[in-house]
mmCIF file as Biopython writes it, N, C-alpha, C and O atoms, coordinates in Angstrom:
data_model
#
loop_
_atom_site.group_PDB
_atom_site.id
_atom_site.type_symbol
_atom_site.label_atom_id
_atom_site.label_alt_id
_atom_site.label_comp_id
_atom_site.label_asym_id
_atom_site.label_entity_id
_atom_site.label_seq_id
_atom_site.pdbx_PDB_ins_code
_atom_site.Cartn_x
_atom_site.Cartn_y
_atom_site.Cartn_z
_atom_site.occupancy
_atom_site.B_iso_or_equiv
_atom_site.auth_seq_id
_atom_site.auth_asym_id
_atom_site.pdbx_PDB_model_num
ATOM 1   N N  . LYS A ? 1  ? -9.936  -9.876  14.168  1.0 0.0 1  A 1 
ATOM 2   C CA . LYS A ? 1  ? -10.811 -10.448 15.160  1.0 0.0 1  A 1 
ATOM 3   C C  . LYS A ? 1  ? -10.584 -11.949 15.311  1.0 0.0 1  A 1 
ATOM 4   O O  . LYS A ? 1  ? -11.008 -12.546 16.300  1.0 0.0 1  A 1 
ATOM 5   N N  . VAL A ? 2  ? -9.917  -12.557 14.335  1.0 0.0 2  A 1 
ATOM 6   C CA . VAL A ? 2  ? -9.754  -14.014 14.324  1.0 0.0 2  A 1 
ATOM 7   C C  . VAL A ? 2  ? -8.495  -14.450 15.073  1.0 0.0 2  A 1 
ATOM 8   O O  . VAL A ? 2  ? -8.479  -15.521 15.681  1.0 0.0 2  A 1 
ATOM 9   N N  . VAL A ? 3  ? -7.444  -13.636 15.036  1.0 0.0 3  A 1 
ATOM 10  C CA . VAL A ? 3  ? -6.186  -13.967 15.715  1.0 0.0 3  A 1 
ATOM 11  C C  . VAL A ? 3  ? -5.758  -12.783 16.585  1.0 0.0 3  A 1 
ATOM 12  O O  . VAL A ? 3  ? -6.242  -11.666 16.405  1.0 0.0 3  A 1 
ATOM 13  N N  . ALA A ? 4  ? -4.861  -13.034 17.515  1.0 0.0 4  A 1 
ATOM 14  C CA . ALA A ? 4  ? -4.367  -11.984 18.407  1.0 0.0 4  A 1 
ATOM 15  C C  . ALA A ? 4  ? -3.532  -10.967 17.636  1.0 0.0 4  A 1 
ATOM 16  O O  . ALA A ? 4  ? -2.621  -11.340 16.897  1.0 0.0 4  A 1 
ATOM 17  N N  . LYS A ? 5  ? -3.842  -9.680  17.809  1.0 0.0 5  A 1 
ATOM 18  C CA . LYS A ? 5  ? -3.125  -8.629  17.081  1.0 0.0 5  A 1 
ATOM 19  C C  . LYS A ? 5  ? -1.635  -8.613  17.375  1.0 0.0 5  A 1 
ATOM 20  O O  . LYS A ? 5  ? -0.835  -8.289  16.497  1.0 0.0 5  A 1 
ATOM 21  N N  . ASP A ? 6  ? -1.252  -8.958  18.590  1.0 0.0 6  A 1 
ATOM 22  C CA . ASP A ? 6  ? 0.169   -8.918  18.933  1.0 0.0 6  A 1 
ATOM 23  C C  . ASP A ? 6  ? 0.956   -10.081 18.332  1.0 0.0 6  A 1 
ATOM 24  O O  . ASP A ? 6  ? 2.176   -10.142 18.489  1.0 0.0 6  A 1 
ATOM 25  N N  . GLU A ? 7  ? 0.291   -10.988 17.659  1.0 0.0 7  A 1 
ATOM 26  C CA . GLU A ? 7  ? 0.952   -12.105 16.978  1.0 0.0 7  A 1 
ATOM 27  C C  . GLU A ? 7  ? 1.066   -11.877 15.470  1.0 0.0 7  A 1 
ATOM 28  O O  . GLU A ? 7  ? 1.606   -12.725 14.759  1.0 0.0 7  A 1 
ATOM 29  N N  . VAL A ? 8  ? 0.570   -10.756 14.980  1.0 0.0 8  A 1 
ATOM 30  C CA . VAL A ? 8  ? 0.595   -10.452 13.552  1.0 0.0 8  A 1 
ATOM 31  C C  . VAL A ? 8  ? 1.701   -9.436  13.288  1.0 0.0 8  A 1 
ATOM 32  O O  . VAL A ? 8  ? 1.786   -8.417  13.973  1.0 0.0 8  A 1 
ATOM 33  N N  . HIS A ? 9  ? 2.550   -9.711  12.294  1.0 0.0 9  A 1 
ATOM 34  C CA . HIS A ? 9  ? 3.693   -8.859  11.970  1.0 0.0 9  A 1 
ATOM 35  C C  . HIS A ? 9  ? 3.708   -8.617  10.460  1.0 0.0 9  A 1 
ATOM 36  O O  . HIS A ? 9  ? 3.421   -9.521  9.676   1.0 0.0 9  A 1 
ATOM 37  N N  . LEU A ? 10 ? 4.040   -7.407  10.067  1.0 0.0 10 A 1 
ATOM 38  C CA . LEU A ? 10 ? 4.091   -7.018  8.663   1.0 0.0 10 A 1 
ATOM 39  C C  . LEU A ? 10 ? 5.535   -6.730  8.278   1.0 0.0 10 A 1 
ATOM 40  O O  . LEU A ? 10 ? 6.274   -6.109  9.043   1.0 0.0 10 A 1 
ATOM 41  N N  . TYR A ? 11 ? 5.936   -7.180  7.095   1.0 0.0 11 A 1 
ATOM 42  C CA . TYR A ? 11 ? 7.276   -6.854  6.600   1.0 0.0 11 A 1 
ATOM 43  C C  . TYR A ? 11 ? 7.207   -6.530  5.122   1.0 0.0 11 A 1 
ATOM 44  O O  . TYR A ? 11 ? 6.280   -6.937  4.421   1.0 0.0 11 A 1 
ATOM 45  N N  . ARG A ? 12 ? 8.206   -5.789  4.660   1.0 0.0 12 A 1 
ATOM 46  C CA . ARG A ? 12 ? 8.287   -5.420  3.243   1.0 0.0 12 A 1 
ATOM 47  C C  . ARG A ? 12 ? 9.426   -6.201  2.627   1.0 0.0 12 A 1 
ATOM 48  O O  . ARG A ? 12 ? 10.507  -6.287  3.210   1.0 0.0 12 A 1 
ATOM 49  N N  . GLY A ? 13 ? 9.197   -6.775  1.452   1.0 0.0 13 A 1 
ATOM 50  C CA . GLY A ? 13 ? 10.208  -7.589  0.800   1.0 0.0 13 A 1 
ATOM 51  C C  . GLY A ? 13 ? 10.296  -7.304  -0.689  1.0 0.0 13 A 1 
ATOM 52  O O  . GLY A ? 13 ? 9.511   -6.533  -1.239  1.0 0.0 13 A 1 
ATOM 53  N N  . LEU A ? 14 ? 11.254  -7.932  -1.320  1.0 0.0 14 A 1 
ATOM 54  C CA . LEU A ? 14 ? 11.468  -7.792  -2.749  1.0 0.0 14 A 1 
ATOM 55  C C  . LEU A ? 14 ? 11.527  -9.187  -3.343  1.0 0.0 14 A 1 
ATOM 56  O O  . LEU A ? 14 ? 12.431  -9.961  -3.027  1.0 0.0 14 A 1 
ATOM 57  N N  . GLY A ? 15 ? 10.573  -9.513  -4.198  1.0 0.0 15 A 1 
ATOM 58  C CA . GLY A ? 15 ? 10.512  -10.829 -4.817  1.0 0.0 15 A 1 
ATOM 59  C C  . GLY A ? 15 ? 10.688  -10.732 -6.315  1.0 0.0 15 A 1 
ATOM 60  O O  . GLY A ? 15 ? 11.019  -9.668  -6.837  1.0 0.0 15 A 1 
ATOM 61  N N  . ARG A ? 16 ? 10.473  -11.817 -7.003  1.0 0.0 16 A 1 
ATOM 62  C CA . ARG A ? 16 ? 10.613  -11.849 -8.469  1.0 0.0 16 A 1 
ATOM 63  C C  . ARG A ? 16 ? 9.690   -10.849 -9.149  1.0 0.0 16 A 1 
ATOM 64  O O  . ARG A ? 16 ? 10.047  -10.258 -10.169 1.0 0.0 16 A 1 
ATOM 65  N N  . GLY A ? 17 ? 8.499   -10.660 -8.581  1.0 0.0 17 A 1 
ATOM 66  C CA . GLY A ? 17 ? 7.527   -9.746  -9.165  1.0 0.0 17 A 1 
ATOM 67  C C  . GLY A ? 17 ? 7.666   -8.321  -8.683  1.0 0.0 17 A 1 
ATOM 68  O O  . GLY A ? 17 ? 6.851   -7.474  -9.048  1.0 0.0 17 A 1 
ATOM 69  N N  . GLY A ? 18 ? 8.662   -8.028  -7.881  1.0 0.0 18 A 1 
ATOM 70  C CA . GLY A ? 18 ? 8.867   -6.688  -7.357  1.0 0.0 18 A 1 
ATOM 71  C C  . GLY A ? 18 ? 8.614   -6.620  -5.858  1.0 0.0 18 A 1 
ATOM 72  O O  . GLY A ? 18 ? 8.644   -7.631  -5.156  1.0 0.0 18 A 1 
ATOM 73  N N  . GLU A ? 19 ? 8.369   -5.426  -5.396  1.0 0.0 19 A 1 
ATOM 74  C CA . GLU A ? 19 ? 8.163   -5.204  -3.970  1.0 0.0 19 A 1 
ATOM 75  C C  . GLU A ? 19 ? 6.809   -5.738  -3.518  1.0 0.0 19 A 1 
ATOM 76  O O  . GLU A ? 19 ? 5.831   -5.687  -4.265  1.0 0.0 19 A 1 
ATOM 77  N N  . TYR A ? 20 ? 6.759   -6.250  -2.289  1.0 0.0 20 A 1 
ATOM 78  C CA . TYR A ? 20 ? 5.513   -6.765  -1.733  1.0 0.0 20 A 1 
ATOM 79  C C  . TYR A ? 20 ? 5.531   -6.609  -0.215  1.0 0.0 20 A 1 
ATOM 80  O O  . TYR A ? 20 ? 6.571   -6.319  0.376   1.0 0.0 20 A 1 
ATOM 81  N N  . PHE A ? 21 ? 4.399   -6.801  0.393   1.0 0.0 21 A 1 
ATOM 82  C CA . PHE A ? 21 ? 4.277   -6.828  1.846   1.0 0.0 21 A 1 
ATOM 83  C C  . PHE A ? 21 ? 3.879   -8.231  2.255   1.0 0.0 21 A 1 
ATOM 84  O O  . PHE A ? 21 ? 3.015   -8.851  1.634   1.0 0.0 21 A 1 
ATOM 85  N N  . GLY A ? 22 ? 4.513   -8.724  3.299   1.0 0.0 22 A 1 
ATOM 86  C CA . GLY A ? 22 ? 4.190   -10.039 3.831   1.0 0.0 22 A 1 
ATOM 87  C C  . GLY A ? 22 ? 3.601   -9.898  5.219   1.0 0.0 22 A 1 
ATOM 88  O O  . GLY A ? 22 ? 3.929   -8.969  5.957   1.0 0.0 22 A 1 
ATOM 89  N N  . VAL A ? 23 ? 2.747   -10.809 5.559   1.0 0.0 23 A 1 
ATOM 90  C CA . VAL A ? 23 ? 2.128   -10.832 6.877   1.0 0.0 23 A 1 
ATOM 91  C C  . VAL A ? 23 ? 2.557   -12.123 7.568   1.0 0.0 23 A 1 
ATOM 92  O O  . VAL A ? 23 ? 2.389   -13.213 7.022   1.0 0.0 23 A 1 
ATOM 93  N N  . LEU A ? 24 ? 3.104   -11.993 8.753   1.0 0.0 24 A 1 
ATOM 94  C CA . LEU A ? 24 ? 3.550   -13.140 9.542   1.0 0.0 24 A 1 
ATOM 95  C C  . LEU A ? 24 ? 2.625   -13.309 10.727  1.0 0.0 24 A 1 
ATOM 96  O O  . LEU A ? 24 ? 2.080   -12.339 11.254  1.0 0.0 24 A 1 
ATOM 97  N N  . TYR A ? 25 ? 2.457   -14.546 11.137  1.0 0.0 25 A 1 
ATOM 98  C CA . TYR A ? 25 ? 1.632   -14.806 12.307  1.0 0.0 25 A 1 
ATOM 99  C C  . TYR A ? 25 ? 2.378   -15.699 13.274  1.0 0.0 25 A 1 
ATOM 100 O O  . TYR A ? 25 ? 2.793   -16.800 12.913  1.0 0.0 25 A 1 
ATOM 101 N N  . GLY A ? 26 ? 2.548   -15.241 14.484  1.0 0.0 26 A 1 
ATOM 102 C CA . GLY A ? 26 ? 3.080   -16.047 15.571  1.0 0.0 26 A 1 
ATOM 103 C C  . GLY A ? 26 ? 4.582   -16.212 15.591  1.0 0.0 26 A 1 
ATOM 104 O O  . GLY A ? 26 ? 5.295   -15.865 14.650  1.0 0.0 26 A 1 
ATOM 105 N N  . ARG A ? 27 ? 5.027   -16.757 16.703  1.0 0.0 27 A 1 
ATOM 106 C CA . ARG A ? 27 ? 6.428   -17.132 16.921  1.0 0.0 27 A 1 
ATOM 107 C C  . ARG A ? 27 ? 6.392   -18.555 17.456  1.0 0.0 27 A 1 
ATOM 108 O O  . ARG A ? 27 ? 5.644   -18.863 18.384  1.0 0.0 27 A 1 
ATOM 109 N N  . PHE A ? 28 ? 7.195   -19.406 16.872  1.0 0.0 28 A 1 
ATOM 110 C CA . PHE A ? 28 ? 7.120   -20.826 17.215  1.0 0.0 28 A 1 
ATOM 111 C C  . PHE A ? 28 ? 8.491   -21.370 17.564  1.0 0.0 28 A 1 
ATOM 112 O O  . PHE A ? 28 ? 9.498   -20.973 16.978  1.0 0.0 28 A 1 
ATOM 113 N N  . ALA A ? 29 ? 8.523   -22.279 18.523  1.0 0.0 29 A 1 
ATOM 114 C CA . ALA A ? 29 ? 9.781   -22.858 19.000  1.0 0.0 29 A 1 
ATOM 115 C C  . ALA A ? 29 ? 10.425  -23.758 17.952  1.0 0.0 29 A 1 
ATOM 116 O O  . ALA A ? 29 ? 11.647  -23.899 17.915  1.0 0.0 29 A 1 
ATOM 117 N N  . ASP A ? 30 ? 9.597   -24.369 17.098  1.0 0.0 30 A 1 
ATOM 118 C CA . ASP A ? 30 ? 10.147  -25.266 16.081  1.0 0.0 30 A 1 
ATOM 119 C C  . ASP A ? 30 ? 9.182   -25.367 14.901  1.0 0.0 30 A 1 
ATOM 120 O O  . ASP A ? 30 ? 8.059   -24.865 14.945  1.0 0.0 30 A 1 
ATOM 121 N N  . ARG A ? 31 ? 9.649   -26.021 13.861  1.0 0.0 31 A 1 
ATOM 122 C CA . ARG A ? 31 ? 8.854   -26.154 12.630  1.0 0.0 31 A 1 
ATOM 123 C C  . ARG A ? 31 ? 7.560   -26.940 12.858  1.0 0.0 31 A 1 
ATOM 124 O O  . ARG A ? 31 ? 6.521   -26.627 12.275  1.0 0.0 31 A 1 
ATOM 125 N N  . LYS A ? 32 ? 7.636   -27.946 13.698  1.0 0.0 32 A 1 
ATOM 126 C CA . LYS A ? 32 ? 6.460   -28.769 13.967  1.0 0.0 32 A 1 
ATOM 127 C C  . LYS A ? 32 ? 5.320   -27.921 14.532  1.0 0.0 32 A 1 
ATOM 128 O O  . LYS A ? 32 ? 4.185   -28.019 14.066  1.0 0.0 32 A 1 
ATOM 129 N N  . ASN A ? 33 ? 5.615   -27.099 15.523  1.0 0.0 33 A 1 
ATOM 130 C CA . ASN A ? 33 ? 4.590   -26.238 16.112  1.0 0.0 33 A 1 
ATOM 131 C C  . ASN A ? 33 ? 4.058   -25.221 15.101  1.0 0.0 33 A 1 
ATOM 132 O O  . ASN A ? 33 ? 2.866   -24.913 15.091  1.0 0.0 33 A 1 
ATOM 133 N N  . ALA A ? 34 ? 4.937   -24.709 14.263  1.0 0.0 34 A 1 
ATOM 134 C CA . ALA A ? 34 ? 4.506   -23.743 13.248  1.0 0.0 34 A 1 
ATOM 135 C C  . ALA A ? 34 ? 3.575   -24.409 12.235  1.0 0.0 34 A 1 
ATOM 136 O O  . ALA A ? 34 ? 2.557   -23.833 11.852  1.0 0.0 34 A 1 
ATOM 137 N N  . ARG A ? 35 ? 3.916   -25.599 11.810  1.0 0.0 35 A 1 
ATOM 138 C CA . ARG A ? 35 ? 3.067   -26.316 10.846  1.0 0.0 35 A 1 
ATOM 139 C C  . ARG A ? 35 ? 1.710   -26.687 11.455  1.0 0.0 35 A 1 
ATOM 140 O O  . ARG A ? 35 ? 0.691   -26.665 10.765  1.0 0.0 35 A 1 
ATOM 141 N N  . GLN A ? 36 ? 1.699   -27.023 12.734  1.0 0.0 36 A 1 
ATOM 142 C CA . GLN A ? 36 ? 0.432   -27.333 13.408  1.0 0.0 36 A 1 
ATOM 143 C C  . GLN A ? 36 ? -0.456  -26.088 13.478  1.0 0.0 36 A 1 
ATOM 144 O O  . GLN A ? 36 ? -1.665  -26.170 13.264  1.0 0.0 36 A 1 
ATOM 145 N N  . ALA A ? 37 ? 0.144   -24.949 13.775  1.0 0.0 37 A 1 
ATOM 146 C CA . ALA A ? 37 ? -0.622  -23.699 13.826  1.0 0.0 37 A 1 
ATOM 147 C C  . ALA A ? 37 ? -1.161  -23.356 12.444  1.0 0.0 37 A 1 
ATOM 148 O O  . ALA A ? 37 ? -2.302  -22.910 12.318  1.0 0.0 37 A 1 
ATOM 149 N N  . LEU A ? 38 ? -0.365  -23.557 11.419  1.0 0.0 38 A 1 
ATOM 150 C CA . LEU A ? 38 ? -0.803  -23.293 10.049  1.0 0.0 38 A 1 
ATOM 151 C C  . LEU A ? 38 ? -1.995  -24.178 9.687   1.0 0.0 38 A 1 
ATOM 152 O O  . LEU A ? 38 ? -2.963  -23.712 9.087   1.0 0.0 38 A 1 
ATOM 153 N N  . ALA A ? 39 ? -1.917  -25.433 10.048  1.0 0.0 39 A 1 
ATOM 154 C CA . ALA A ? 39 ? -2.990  -26.377 9.730   1.0 0.0 39 A 1 
ATOM 155 C C  . ALA A ? 39 ? -4.276  -26.075 10.499  1.0 0.0 39 A 1 
ATOM 156 O O  . ALA A ? 39 ? -5.361  -26.461 10.064  1.0 0.0 39 A 1 
ATOM 157 N N  . SER A ? 40 ? -4.165  -25.392 11.634  1.0 0.0 40 A 1 
ATOM 158 C CA . SER A ? 40 ? -5.350  -25.132 12.447  1.0 0.0 40 A 1 
ATOM 159 C C  . SER A ? 40 ? -5.892  -23.710 12.324  1.0 0.0 40 A 1 
ATOM 160 O O  . SER A ? 40 ? -6.739  -23.297 13.117  1.0 0.0 40 A 1 
ATOM 161 N N  . LEU A ? 41 ? -5.404  -22.956 11.328  1.0 0.0 41 A 1 
ATOM 162 C CA . LEU A ? 41 ? -5.927  -21.603 11.129  1.0 0.0 41 A 1 
ATOM 163 C C  . LEU A ? 41 ? -7.418  -21.659 10.775  1.0 0.0 41 A 1 
ATOM 164 O O  . LEU A ? 41 ? -7.869  -22.603 10.126  1.0 0.0 41 A 1 
ATOM 165 N N  . PRO A ? 42 ? -8.172  -20.654 11.200  1.0 0.0 42 A 1 
ATOM 166 C CA . PRO A ? 42 ? -9.594  -20.611 10.852  1.0 0.0 42 A 1 
ATOM 167 C C  . PRO A ? 42 ? -9.790  -20.520 9.339   1.0 0.0 42 A 1 
ATOM 168 O O  . PRO A ? 42 ? -8.930  -20.009 8.622   1.0 0.0 42 A 1 
ATOM 169 N N  . ALA A ? 43 ? -10.920 -21.017 8.868   1.0 0.0 43 A 1 
ATOM 170 C CA . ALA A ? 43 ? -11.213 -21.023 7.432   1.0 0.0 43 A 1 
ATOM 171 C C  . ALA A ? 43 ? -11.121 -19.634 6.821   1.0 0.0 43 A 1 
ATOM 172 O O  . ALA A ? 43 ? -10.725 -19.491 5.664   1.0 0.0 43 A 1 
ATOM 173 N N  . ALA A ? 44 ? -11.480 -18.611 7.582   1.0 0.0 44 A 1 
ATOM 174 C CA . ALA A ? 44 ? -11.432 -17.234 7.073   1.0 0.0 44 A 1 
ATOM 175 C C  . ALA A ? 44 ? -10.017 -16.819 6.686   1.0 0.0 44 A 1 
ATOM 176 O O  . ALA A ? 44 ? -9.842  -15.970 5.811   1.0 0.0 44 A 1 
ATOM 177 N N  . LEU A ? 45 ? -9.012  -17.401 7.321   1.0 0.0 45 A 1 
ATOM 178 C CA . LEU A ? 45 ? -7.618  -17.116 6.976   1.0 0.0 45 A 1 
ATOM 179 C C  . LEU A ? 45 ? -7.050  -18.147 6.021   1.0 0.0 45 A 1 
ATOM 180 O O  . LEU A ? 45 ? -6.237  -17.806 5.162   1.0 0.0 45 A 1 
ATOM 181 N N  . ALA A ? 46 ? -7.452  -19.383 6.149   1.0 0.0 46 A 1 
ATOM 182 C CA . ALA A ? 46 ? -6.940  -20.450 5.287   1.0 0.0 46 A 1 
ATOM 183 C C  . ALA A ? 46 ? -7.315  -20.219 3.826   1.0 0.0 46 A 1 
ATOM 184 O O  . ALA A ? 46 ? -6.613  -20.687 2.930   1.0 0.0 46 A 1 
ATOM 185 N N  . VAL A ? 47 ? -8.400  -19.512 3.576   1.0 0.0 47 A 1 
ATOM 186 C CA . VAL A ? 47 ? -8.829  -19.236 2.204   1.0 0.0 47 A 1 
ATOM 187 C C  . VAL A ? 47 ? -7.767  -18.430 1.435   1.0 0.0 47 A 1 
ATOM 188 O O  . VAL A ? 47 ? -7.735  -18.460 0.205   1.0 0.0 47 A 1 
ATOM 189 N N  . ASN A ? 48 ? -6.914  -17.720 2.154   1.0 0.0 48 A 1 
ATOM 190 C CA . ASN A ? 48 ? -5.843  -16.934 1.523   1.0 0.0 48 A 1 
ATOM 191 C C  . ASN A ? 48 ? -4.599  -17.760 1.231   1.0 0.0 48 A 1 
ATOM 192 O O  . ASN A ? 48 ? -3.581  -17.219 0.798   1.0 0.0 48 A 1 
ATOM 193 N N  . ARG A ? 49 ? -4.674  -19.058 1.464   1.0 0.0 49 A 1 
ATOM 194 C CA . ARG A ? 49 ? -3.585  -20.011 1.210   1.0 0.0 49 A 1 
ATOM 195 C C  . ARG A ? 49 ? -2.266  -19.625 1.880   1.0 0.0 49 A 1 
ATOM 196 O O  . ARG A ? 49 ? -1.258  -19.448 1.197   1.0 0.0 49 A 1 
ATOM 197 N N  . PRO A ? 50 ? -2.264  -19.494 3.206   1.0 0.0 50 A 1 
ATOM 198 C CA . PRO A ? 50 ? -1.016  -19.156 3.905   1.0 0.0 50 A 1 
ATOM 199 C C  . PRO A ? 50 ? 0.008   -20.272 3.744   1.0 0.0 50 A 1 
ATOM 200 O O  . PRO A ? 50 ? -0.343  -21.436 3.546   1.0 0.0 50 A 1 
ATOM 201 N N  . ILE A ? 51 ? 1.276   -19.895 3.832   1.0 0.0 51 A 1 
ATOM 202 C CA . ILE A ? 51 ? 2.359   -20.862 3.697   1.0 0.0 51 A 1 
ATOM 203 C C  . ILE A ? 51 ? 3.297   -20.771 4.900   1.0 0.0 51 A 1 
ATOM 204 O O  . ILE A ? 51 ? 3.346   -19.752 5.588   1.0 0.0 51 A 1 
ATOM 205 N N  . PHE A ? 52 ? 4.028   -21.836 5.136   1.0 0.0 52 A 1 
ATOM 206 C CA . PHE A ? 52 ? 5.041   -21.897 6.186   1.0 0.0 52 A 1 
ATOM 207 C C  . PHE A ? 52 ? 6.305   -21.240 5.657   1.0 0.0 52 A 1 
ATOM 208 O O  . PHE A ? 52 ? 6.755   -21.556 4.556   1.0 0.0 52 A 1 
ATOM 209 N N  . ARG A ? 53 ? 6.883   -20.327 6.433   1.0 0.0 53 A 1 
ATOM 210 C CA . ARG A ? 53 ? 8.136   -19.666 6.053   1.0 0.0 53 A 1 
ATOM 211 C C  . ARG A ? 53 ? 9.081   -19.664 7.239   1.0 0.0 53 A 1 
ATOM 212 O O  . ARG A ? 53 ? 8.642   -19.578 8.386   1.0 0.0 53 A 1 
ATOM 213 N N  . THR A ? 54 ? 10.366  -19.757 6.975   1.0 0.0 54 A 1 
ATOM 214 C CA . THR A ? 54 ? 11.365  -19.615 8.031   1.0 0.0 54 A 1 
ATOM 215 C C  . THR A ? 54 ? 11.869  -18.179 8.044   1.0 0.0 54 A 1 
ATOM 216 O O  . THR A ? 54 ? 11.792  -17.475 7.036   1.0 0.0 54 A 1 
ATOM 217 N N  . ILE A ? 55 ? 12.377  -17.756 9.175   1.0 0.0 55 A 1 
ATOM 218 C CA . ILE A ? 55 ? 12.942  -16.412 9.280   1.0 0.0 55 A 1 
ATOM 219 C C  . ILE A ? 55 ? 14.128  -16.278 8.324   1.0 0.0 55 A 1 
ATOM 220 O O  . ILE A ? 55 ? 14.309  -15.230 7.704   1.0 0.0 55 A 1 
ATOM 221 N N  . GLY A ? 56 ? 14.934  -17.333 8.203   1.0 0.0 56 A 1 
ATOM 222 C CA . GLY A ? 56 ? 16.079  -17.284 7.286   1.0 0.0 56 A 1 
ATOM 223 C C  . GLY A ? 56 ? 15.656  -17.012 5.856   1.0 0.0 56 A 1 
ATOM 224 O O  . GLY A ? 56 ? 16.289  -16.217 5.162   1.0 0.0 56 A 1 
ATOM 225 N N  . GLY A ? 57 ? 14.595  -17.662 5.408   1.0 0.0 57 A 1 
ATOM 226 C CA . GLY A ? 57 ? 14.095  -17.438 4.058   1.0 0.0 57 A 1 
ATOM 227 C C  . GLY A ? 57 ? 13.560  -16.040 3.871   1.0 0.0 57 A 1 
ATOM 228 O O  . GLY A ? 57 ? 13.766  -15.427 2.824   1.0 0.0 57 A 1 
ATOM 229 N N  . ILE A ? 58 ? 12.885  -15.536 4.861   1.0 0.0 58 A 1 
ATOM 230 C CA . ILE A ? 58 ? 12.333  -14.178 4.788   1.0 0.0 58 A 1 
ATOM 231 C C  . ILE A ? 58 ? 13.452  -13.152 4.793   1.0 0.0 58 A 1 
ATOM 232 O O  . ILE A ? 58 ? 13.399  -12.176 4.045   1.0 0.0 58 A 1 
ATOM 233 N N  . ARG A ? 59 ? 14.452  -13.355 5.615   1.0 0.0 59 A 1 
ATOM 234 C CA . ARG A ? 59 ? 15.570  -12.397 5.677   1.0 0.0 59 A 1 
ATOM 235 C C  . ARG A ? 59 ? 16.281  -12.253 4.333   1.0 0.0 59 A 1 
ATOM 236 O O  . ARG A ? 59 ? 16.782  -11.174 4.017   1.0 0.0 59 A 1 
ATOM 237 N N  . GLN A ? 60 ? 16.330  -13.303 3.553   1.0 0.0 60 A 1 
ATOM 238 C CA . GLN A ? 60 ? 16.963  -13.239 2.237   1.0 0.0 60 A 1 
ATOM 239 C C  . GLN A ? 60 ? 16.192  -12.346 1.282   1.0 0.0 60 A 1 
ATOM 240 O O  . GLN A ? 60 ? 16.764  -11.814 0.331   1.0 0.0 60 A 1 
ATOM 241 N N  . GLU A ? 61 ? 14.909  -12.177 1.523   1.0 0.0 61 A 1 
ATOM 242 C CA . GLU A ? 61 ? 14.065  -11.378 0.640   1.0 0.0 61 A 1 
ATOM 243 C C  . GLU A ? 61 ? 13.892  -9.941  1.071   1.0 0.0 61 A 1 
ATOM 244 O O  . GLU A ? 61 ? 13.577  -9.077  0.252   1.0 0.0 61 A 1 
ATOM 245 N N  . ILE A ? 62 ? 14.097  -9.677  2.352   1.0 0.0 62 A 1 
ATOM 246 C CA . ILE A ? 62 ? 13.834  -8.336  2.868   1.0 0.0 62 A 1 
ATOM 247 C C  . ILE A ? 62 ? 14.875  -7.362  2.350   1.0 0.0 62 A 1 
ATOM 248 O O  . ILE A ? 62 ? 16.081  -7.588  2.451   1.0 0.0 62 A 1 
ATOM 249 N N  . ARG A ? 63 ? 14.375  -6.287  1.801   1.0 0.0 63 A 1 
ATOM 250 C CA . ARG A ? 63 ? 15.236  -5.227  1.303   1.0 0.0 63 A 1 
ATOM 251 C C  . ARG A ? 63 ? 15.482  -4.241  2.449   1.0 0.0 63 A 1 
ATOM 252 O O  . ARG A ? 63 ? 14.531  -3.808  3.100   1.0 0.0 63 A 1 
ATOM 253 N N  . PRO A ? 64 ? 16.737  -3.883  2.702   1.0 0.0 64 A 1 
ATOM 254 C CA . PRO A ? 64 ? 17.009  -2.934  3.793   1.0 0.0 64 A 1 
ATOM 255 C C  . PRO A ? 64 ? 16.439  -1.547  3.488   1.0 0.0 64 A 1 
ATOM 256 O O  . PRO A ? 64 ? 16.571  -1.041  2.373   1.0 0.0 64 A 1 
ATOM 257 N N  . TYR A ? 65 ? 15.812  -0.948  4.483   1.0 0.0 65 A 1 
ATOM 258 C CA . TYR A ? 65 ? 15.255  0.396   4.344   1.0 0.0 65 A 1 
ATOM 259 C C  . TYR A ? 65 ? 15.832  1.297   5.399   1.0 0.0 65 A 1 
ATOM 260 O O  . TYR A ? 65 ? 15.491  2.478   5.456   1.0 0.0 65 A 1 
#
């Protein structure tokens, strides 16, 4: 209810602690816009301590299925 559903994306990855699911929000033209969106997230989402990620970094973690 806080963000647009069509801007939320789920992916499965493999990290140091094993398999996990990541949630992505939005598509941004550049890092500056992405960081601004992160800083302006509602408190209900910011409490989960979201972080800025690049697609390149995420692709390195995604396990092919």
